[in-house]
Every structure is written in structure tokens, then in C-alpha cells.
C-alpha positions as CSV (number, residue, x, y, z in Angstrom):
1,M,126.0,94.3,83.4
2,P,126.0,97.6,85.4
3,K,122.8,98.5,87.4
4,I,120.6,101.0,85.6
5,D,119.2,103.7,87.9
6,F,115.5,104.1,88.4
7,N,114.8,107.4,86.5
8,D,111.4,108.2,87.9
9,R,111.1,111.5,86.0
10,M,111.5,109.8,82.6
11,L,109.4,106.8,83.4
12,S,106.5,108.7,84.9
13,L,104.8,109.8,81.6
14,G,105.2,106.2,80.3
15,L,103.3,105.0,83.4
16,A,100.5,107.5,82.8
17,R,100.1,106.0,79.3
18,V,99.8,102.6,80.9
19,S,96.9,103.6,83.2
20,E,95.2,105.6,80.4
21,A,95.3,102.6,78.0
22,A,93.6,100.4,80.6
23,A,90.9,103.0,81.3
24,L,90.2,103.6,77.6
25,A,90.0,99.8,76.9
26,S,87.4,99.3,79.7
27,A,85.4,102.3,78.7
28,R,83.2,100.5,76.2
29,L,82.1,98.1,79.0
30,I,81.0,100.8,81.4
31,G,77.4,100.0,82.5
32,R,77.3,96.8,80.4
33,G,77.0,94.5,83.4
34,D,80.0,92.3,82.6
35,E,82.7,92.6,85.3
36,K,85.0,90.0,83.9
37,A,85.0,91.4,80.4
38,A,85.7,94.9,81.7
39,D,88.6,93.6,83.9
40,Q,90.1,91.6,81.0
41,A,90.0,94.5,78.6
42,A,91.9,96.6,81.2
43,V,94.4,93.9,81.9
44,N,95.2,93.3,78.2
45,A,95.7,97.0,77.5
46,M,97.8,97.5,80.6
47,R,100.0,94.6,79.8
48,D,100.6,95.6,76.2
49,Q,101.6,99.1,77.3
50,L,103.9,97.9,80.1
51,N,105.7,95.7,77.6
52,L,106.6,98.8,75.6
53,L,108.5,100.4,78.5
54,D,112.3,100.2,78.8
55,I,112.2,98.4,82.2
56,A,113.0,95.1,83.7
57,G,109.8,95.0,85.6
58,T,108.3,92.4,88.0
59,V,104.7,92.5,89.1
60,V,104.6,92.3,92.9
61,I,101.0,93.3,93.4
62,G,98.9,91.9,90.5
63,E,95.8,90.0,89.5
64,G,96.6,87.0,91.6
65,E,99.0,84.0,91.5
66,R,100.1,82.6,88.2
67,D,97.6,79.7,88.2
68,E,94.8,82.1,89.0
69,A,95.5,85.0,86.6
70,P,96.3,84.5,82.9
71,M,97.9,88.0,82.7
72,L,99.6,90.4,85.1
73,Y,100.0,87.7,87.7
74,I,102.3,88.1,90.7
75,G,105.8,87.5,89.6
76,E,105.2,88.1,85.9
77,E,108.0,89.9,84.1
78,V,107.1,92.9,82.0
79,G,108.9,95.6,79.9
80,T,111.5,95.3,77.3
81,G,114.1,94.1,79.8
82,N,116.4,97.0,78.7
83,G,116.2,99.3,81.7
84,P,116.1,99.5,85.5
85,E,114.9,96.7,87.6
86,V,111.6,97.8,89.1
87,D,108.7,96.5,91.2
88,I,105.2,97.1,89.9
89,A,102.0,97.2,91.9
90,L,98.8,97.5,89.8
91,D,95.1,97.1,89.7
92,P,94.1,97.2,86.0
93,L,90.5,98.1,87.0
94,E,89.9,99.0,90.7
95,G,86.1,98.7,90.8
96,T,85.1,96.1,88.3
97,T,81.6,96.1,89.8
98,L,81.5,99.9,89.8
99,T,82.4,99.8,86.1
100,A,79.8,97.1,85.2
101,K,77.1,99.1,87.0
102,D,78.3,102.6,85.9
103,M,78.8,103.7,89.6
104,P,81.3,106.3,90.8
105,N,85.0,106.0,91.5
106,A,86.2,103.2,89.2
107,L,89.9,103.7,88.4
108,T,92.8,102.1,86.7
109,V,95.8,102.2,89.1
110,I,99.5,101.5,88.8
111,A,102.7,102.2,90.9
112,M,106.3,101.6,90.1
113,G,109.5,101.7,92.2
114,P,113.0,100.3,92.4
115,R,113.3,96.5,92.9
116,G,112.5,95.6,96.5
117,S,110.7,98.8,97.3
118,M,107.2,97.4,97.9
119,L,105.8,94.8,100.3
120,H,104.9,91.6,98.6
121,A,101.5,91.6,100.3
122,P,99.6,88.3,100.2
123,D,96.1,88.1,99.0
124,V,94.5,88.4,102.5
125,Y,92.7,91.2,104.3
126,M,94.4,94.1,105.8
127,D,93.0,96.3,108.6
128,K,93.8,99.9,107.4
129,L,93.9,103.3,108.9
130,A,94.7,106.5,106.9
131,I,94.7,110.3,107.3
132,G,95.8,113.1,105.1
133,P,98.9,115.3,105.4
134,G,99.6,118.0,108.0
135,Y,99.4,116.1,111.2
136,R,102.2,114.9,113.5
137,N,103.1,111.2,113.2
138,G,101.1,108.9,115.5
139,I,98.1,111.3,116.0
140,V,96.0,108.2,115.3
141,T,97.1,104.6,115.8
142,M,95.9,101.0,115.1
143,D,95.7,100.4,118.8
144,M,93.0,103.1,119.3
145,S,89.4,102.3,119.1
146,P,87.4,103.9,116.2
147,A,85.9,106.5,118.6
148,E,89.4,107.3,120.0
149,R,90.7,107.9,116.5
150,V,87.9,110.3,115.6
151,N,88.3,112.2,118.9
152,A,92.1,112.4,118.4
153,L,91.8,113.7,114.8
154,A,89.2,116.2,115.7
155,A,91.4,117.6,118.5
156,A,94.4,117.8,116.1
157,K,92.3,119.5,113.5
158,G,90.8,121.9,116.0
159,C,87.2,121.0,115.3
160,S,84.2,119.2,116.6
161,T,83.9,115.4,116.0
162,Q,80.8,116.4,114.1
163,D,83.1,118.0,111.5
164,I,84.9,114.8,110.8
165,T,84.0,112.5,108.0
166,V,85.3,108.9,107.8
167,C,85.3,106.8,104.7
168,V,84.5,103.1,105.2
169,L,84.0,100.2,102.9
170,E,80.3,99.0,103.2
171,R,80.6,95.5,104.5
172,P,78.7,93.5,107.3
173,R,82.1,93.1,109.1
174,H,82.2,96.8,109.7
175,E,78.8,97.3,111.3
176,E,80.1,97.6,114.9
177,M,82.8,100.0,113.8
178,L,80.2,102.1,111.9
179,A,78.0,102.4,115.0
180,E,81.0,103.5,117.2
181,I,82.1,106.1,114.6
182,R,78.6,107.5,114.3
183,G,78.3,107.5,118.1
184,T,81.0,110.2,118.2
185,G,78.9,112.4,116.0
186,A,81.2,112.0,113.0
187,A,79.8,111.4,109.5
188,V,80.5,108.2,107.5
189,R,80.8,108.0,103.8
190,L,80.2,104.5,102.7
191,I,81.8,103.1,99.5
192,T,80.7,99.9,97.9
193,D,84.1,99.0,96.3
194,G,87.5,100.6,95.6
195,D,89.3,101.3,98.9
196,V,92.4,102.6,97.0
197,A,90.3,105.5,96.0
198,G,88.9,105.7,99.5
199,I,92.3,106.1,101.0
200,I,93.5,108.6,98.4
201,H,90.4,110.7,99.4
202,C,92.1,111.5,102.7
203,A,95.0,113.2,101.0
204,E,92.7,115.7,99.3
205,A,90.3,116.4,102.2
206,A,89.5,119.9,101.0
207,T,88.2,118.5,97.8
208,T,86.7,115.2,98.8
209,G,85.5,116.0,102.3
210,I,87.1,112.8,103.7
211,D,89.3,113.2,106.8
212,M,90.1,109.6,107.6
213,Y,89.8,106.1,106.2
214,M,89.4,103.0,108.4
215,G,88.4,99.3,108.0
216,S,89.6,96.1,106.4
217,G,90.1,95.4,102.7
218,G,92.5,93.7,100.5
219,A,96.2,93.8,101.5
220,P,97.5,94.2,97.9
221,E,95.3,97.3,97.6
222,G,96.9,98.6,100.8
223,V,100.3,98.7,99.1
224,L,98.8,100.6,96.1
225,A,97.2,103.1,98.5
226,A,100.4,103.6,100.4
227,A,102.2,104.4,97.2
228,A,99.7,107.1,96.4
229,L,100.0,108.6,99.9
230,K,103.8,108.5,99.7
231,C,103.5,110.9,96.8
232,M,100.6,113.0,98.1
233,G,101.4,113.1,101.8
234,G,99.5,111.5,104.7
235,Q,99.8,108.7,107.1
236,M,98.7,105.1,106.7
237,Y,98.9,102.0,108.9
238,G,98.0,98.4,108.1
239,R,97.9,95.1,109.9
240,L,97.3,91.8,108.1
241,T,94.3,89.8,109.3
242,F,93.7,86.1,108.7
243,R,90.6,84.0,108.7
244,N,92.3,80.6,108.5
245,D,95.6,78.7,108.3
246,D,95.5,78.8,104.5
247,E,95.7,82.6,104.6
248,R,98.5,82.5,107.2
249,G,100.3,80.2,104.9
250,R,100.0,82.7,102.0
251,A,101.7,85.3,104.2
252,T,104.5,82.9,105.1
253,K,105.0,82.0,101.5
254,A,105.2,85.8,100.7
255,G,108.1,86.0,103.2
256,I,106.3,87.6,106.1
257,T,107.5,86.3,109.4
258,N,105.7,88.6,111.9
259,L,102.0,88.1,111.2
260,D,101.0,90.7,113.8
261,R,103.2,93.6,112.5
262,V,101.7,97.0,112.1
263,Y,103.0,98.4,108.8
264,T,103.4,102.2,108.3
265,R,103.1,103.8,104.9
266,D,106.9,103.8,104.6
267,D,107.1,100.1,105.5
268,L,104.6,99.2,102.8
269,V,106.6,101.3,100.2
270,T,110.2,101.8,101.3
271,D,111.6,103.8,98.4
272,D,110.6,106.6,96.0
273,V,107.8,105.6,93.7
274,I,105.7,106.9,90.9
275,F,102.0,106.5,90.8
276,A,99.3,106.9,88.1
277,A,95.6,106.5,88.1
278,T,93.0,107.2,85.4
279,G,89.3,107.7,86.0
280,V,87.0,105.1,84.4
281,T,83.7,106.4,85.9
282,D,83.2,109.8,87.5
283,G,84.6,110.1,91.0
284,S,85.7,112.5,93.7
285,I,89.3,112.4,92.5
286,L,89.1,112.0,88.8
287,A,86.5,112.5,86.0
288,G,85.5,109.3,84.2
289,I,85.9,108.5,80.5
290,K,83.9,111.0,78.4
291,R,82.5,110.0,75.0
292,E,81.8,112.1,72.0
293,V,81.6,111.2,68.4
294,G,85.0,110.1,67.3
295,Y,86.8,110.7,70.6
296,L,87.2,109.4,74.2
297,T,88.6,111.7,76.8
298,A,90.4,110.5,80.0
299,E,91.7,112.2,83.1
300,T,94.8,111.0,84.7
301,I,96.6,111.9,88.0
302,L,100.4,111.3,87.9
303,M,102.5,111.6,91.0
304,R,106.2,111.3,92.1
305,S,107.1,110.8,95.7
306,K,110.7,112.0,95.1
307,T,109.5,115.6,94.3
308,G,105.9,115.5,95.8
309,S,104.7,116.6,92.4
310,V,101.1,115.9,91.4
311,R,100.2,116.3,87.7
312,R,96.7,116.1,86.3
313,M,96.4,115.4,82.6
314,V,93.4,115.3,80.2
315,Y,93.9,113.0,77.2
316,R,91.5,113.4,74.2
317,N,92.0,110.2,72.1
318,P,90.6,109.7,68.6
319,T,88.7,106.4,68.4
């Protein structure tokens, strides 16, 4: 059977429908305090929509291993099977806690590319560093200290370090890094969850006010964020971190041989991809689901790395 080309243009609107469906399904659980129910609603809706697409899809970044996740597990095949072979990275609800507590920046997120285009990242932590577009490559690096990164970015931007804002996931493990960043005079915007959104913020600094992201979070989310930056522009670096031999074993099982490698954005996502995200709760990038009698309204951002196009869509859906 001849290979079917990955037609990103035709598949992109279908991908937007997938993220929209997941967001709309989780909308009724915003602020209800039930993280698992919100996540499951998003998973079910995303899976149903994916299976309508004419693709031979494999989930490479998903909800976990097969024995841990009843749906959208890593390795699950989705789509009708009548189409191009594609890799899919997804987070049906990035910010389950944010949704349950009705806090900002909960999203549904999905990316798709040709088979073999995305790193099969194991479920371990990744130390991440990201900045937006417009800077020469290597202006900041993983080998720099947090303070050196702030100073280098300020110099490249032609501003004071006091004009730099860094986004960091609020975790005890980041306390020393936070103190060093603040010691330069830079501001820190702390987020409680959702580092895919945190990294995307760098690509729209004029809107979000975020210049740089740094800190450790989930490696699978790093691949999703890299897919977004590949479409929007910007630099990203990641290095896997391991707390024990079990986590090193996960990386080896995923086919990773160099455990100390620093991945660039284009190492994490090696080919052209499409990316869609829909707001669940209000955030800096997207509006959350809006309710009115008889309708739910969702906002989606849809991007293609091949063209650099960024499309925003508002979908008013009768309930």
C-alpha cells in the first residue's frame, strides 16, 4: 500500500475539533472539585473525535502507559486507519487541578506530525528553558545559571534585567532558582500547574508579558510545548532528570540511550507539525469556556509549523 502524505492543511481543522470537543466536555466540571471526572470527560471526548479522523494515528505522548490509562495511553492507535501514519502528542486536560478549582490557564492540547516526528519522552521530569522568537540561537543555554540566563536575555533584548519576567512552576524544588532569578532584579510569574501554557507564553511576550520560562516539569509536556514553539517561533531546550533507577529504566525503555542529552526544540519535534489548544478556564493565551442559556462558546488556537500560521477561532456550540 503506498504511503499517504501528511496533509497538514487538511488535517488542521479536524485537529481543532478534537481539542474543542475535549474542552466542551470538561466545561460542566469547571469549579466542581473533581479532577478525575474532568480529566475523564476530556479524554473520552478527545478519543471519540480522534477516531473520526482519516489517519493511522499512534499516541506517543498520552495519559500514561497502557496499564495505567484506560484511554489515550501511549501506543494506542486512533483514527479510521484510512490516512497518513501520524504521531500524536496530547494532554486532554492540561490543568486538571486548575479546572477543578476554576483557576486560570487550563487548556486542552494536542499536536500531530508525521510518524517518527516526536520524541517518545518517558514519564519523568525534564529541566526546561524557553524564550520567544527574535533572538539568535544559543543566546541562553542549559549550561548557564539562572542569573546568567536573565542577564544574557536582557542584553539581547536591550533592556534592564528589571524588565525581564520569568515564568516558573511553583514547586519547592525551584526555591533556590527563584531566589537567584529575583536576585537579578527580574520578576517571576509563578504558575501552579500547566507548564505547556507557561512555555507558550514566551512566544507571545507582547501579550503575556513573559520573556522566559525555566524549571523542571513533565517531559511529555515538554514535547507538546516544543510542538507549539515550532509553530510560533522561539527556542527551547530540555534535559531529562531522574530521581531513581526506575526512572532511568523508563527512559531506556523509550529508546533513549544518552541520558544526559540536551534536546533542542527541533530535537523534540523533528518534522512539521500542527498544534491545537482550546481554553477551558480563562488564561493569558485563550479565553475559557463561556456559558449562556443554550450555548457554550470556546476559543481555540490552531497552528501549523510548515507555514507559521496561527489561527484563532471562536466556536459557539448549541447545548
